C-alpha positions in Angstrom: 0.2 0.0 -0.3 1.1 3.4 -1.0 0.3 5.9 2.0 0.5 10.2 2.0 0.7 11.7 5.0 0.7 15.6 5.0 1.5 18.3 8.0 -0.7 21.1 7.2 0.6 24.5 7.5 0.5 28.2 5.6 3.9 28.4 5.4 5.2 25.0 5.4 3.7 22.1 4.7 5.5 18.7 4.7 4.5 15.6 3.1 5.9 11.9 3.0 5.2 9.2 1.0 5.7 5.4 2.2 5.4 2.2 0.9 4.4 -1.1 2.8 5.5 -3.9 1.2 6.2 -7.6 3.0 6.2 -6.0 6.8 9.1 -3.7 5.5 8.0 0.0 5.0 10.2 2.2 2.3 10.4 6.1 1.7 8.9 7.1 -1.8 9.3 10.7 -1.9 9.2 13.4 1.2 9.7 17.6 0.6 8.2 20.8 1.7 5.5 22.9 0.2 6.7 26.3 0.9 4.7 29.6 0.5 5.6 33.2 1.0 4.2 35.8 3.3 4.7 38.1 0.4 2.0 36.6 -1.3 -1.8 36.8 -0.1 -3.6 34.4 1.3 -5.6 33.3 -1.8 -2.4 32.6 -3.6 -0.6 30.9 -1.0 -3.7 28.5 -0.5 -3.7 27.9 -4.4 -0.1 27.2 -4.2 -0.5 24.3 -1.6 -3.8 23.1 -3.7 -2.0 22.5 -6.8 1.3 21.2 -5.2 -0.9 18.7 -3.6 -2.7 17.8 -6.8 0.6 17.3 -8.5 2.2 15.1 -5.7 -1.0 13.1 -5.8 -0.8 12.5 -9.4 2.7 12.0 -9.7 2.7 9.2 -6.8 -0.2 7.7 -6.8 -1.1 7.1 -2.8 -3.8 4.9 -2.2 -4.7 7.0 0.6 -3.8 10.2 2.5 -3.1 11.1 5.9 -4.0 14.0 8.2 -3.1 15.5 11.5 -6.6 16.3 13.4 -6.9 19.7 13.9 -5.8 20.7 17.5 -6.0 24.5 18.6 -4.7 26.5 21.6 -7.3 29.3 23.1 -4.4 31.2 23.0 -3.6 31.1 19.3 -7.2 31.3 17.4 -5.5 32.9 14.7 -3.2 30.0 13.7 -5.8 27.8 13.9 -7.8 29.7 11.4 -5.1 29.7 9.0 -4.2 26.2 9.3 -7.8 25.3 9.0 -7.7 27.2 5.6 -4.6 25.3 4.5 -6.2 22.0 5.8 -9.3 23.0 4.0 -7.3 23.1 0.4 -5.8 20.0 1.2 -9.6 18.1 1.9 -10.6 19.4 -1.2 -7.5 18.4 -3.4 -7.9 15.0 -2.1 -11.8 14.5 -2.8 -10.8 15.9 -6.4 -8.4 12.9 -6.5 -11.1 10.7 -5.0 -8.6 9.3 -2.2 -9.6 8.1 1.3 -8.6 10.5 3.6 -8.0 9.7 7.4 -7.2 11.8 10.6 -5.5 10.9 13.6 -4.7 12.8 16.7 -1.2 13.9 17.5 -1.1 11.7 20.9 -2.6 8.7 18.4 0.5 9.1 15.7 3.2 10.0 19.1 2.2 6.6 20.7 2.2 4.6 17.6 5.8 5.7 16.2 7.5 6.3 19.8 4.6 4.3 22.4 4.6 7.4 24.0 1.5 9.8 23.5 3.4 12.7 24.9 6.8 11.8 23.3 8.7 14.8 21.9 9.5 16.0 18.3 13.0 14.7 18.6 11.9 11.1 19.6 9.5 11.0 16.8 12.1 12.4 14.1 14.7 9.8 15.8 12.0 6.9 15.2 11.1 7.6 11.8 14.2 8.0 10.5 15.0 4.5 12.6 11.9 3.2 10.8 12.8 4.5 7.3 16.6 3.4 7.3 17.1 7.2 7.1 21.2 8.0 7.5 20.3 11.5 8.7 16.9 12.8 10.0 15.1 15.5 7.6 15.6 19.2 7.9 12.3 20.1 8.6 10.3 18.6 11.0 7.3 19.3 8.9 8.6 16.3 6.8 9.2 14.0 9.8 6.0 14.6 11.3 4.5 14.1 7.7 6.5 10.8 7.4 5.0 9.7 10.9 1.4 10.3 9.6 2.0 8.0 7.0 3.9 5.1 9.3 1.6 5.4 12.2 -1.5 4.9 9.7 0.0 1.7 8.5 0.7 0.2 11.9 -2.9 1.3 12.9 -4.5 0.2 9.8 -2.7 -3.0 10.0 -1.1 -2.5 6.6 2.1 -4.3 7.6 0.8 -7.5 8.6 
């Protein structure tokens, strides 16, 4: 099964595509979609949308995984912007007629590290180890996206 994990954000959206075959996970592609604060909001959202459409067309995943939105009462504007980025990603996934799965951050961390309150660094190390990466990706957005894909493979029991 090919799984696409996406860590949505307005500035830097991370993505990671993995394959699950014969009880092994392998990295297909990972990277970021970066938008500039110099562009207006509709332009930034359009860039994310088009990049996700292209990513889906190029990598042909069977499922897309997103983290459930978490908002802190002290930062409502951040949640608002994240929600818009998430919205265009959901629209792209629907336009490509793919199943969309969502998990809470704590469930992802528990699946990857064994602790729902694991640190970013612990998740990064486990992702790198699981995928036999020679180094940790530059952006935590990428490791978060890969963690989503890996966790889905565990949760959905794809690796059996």
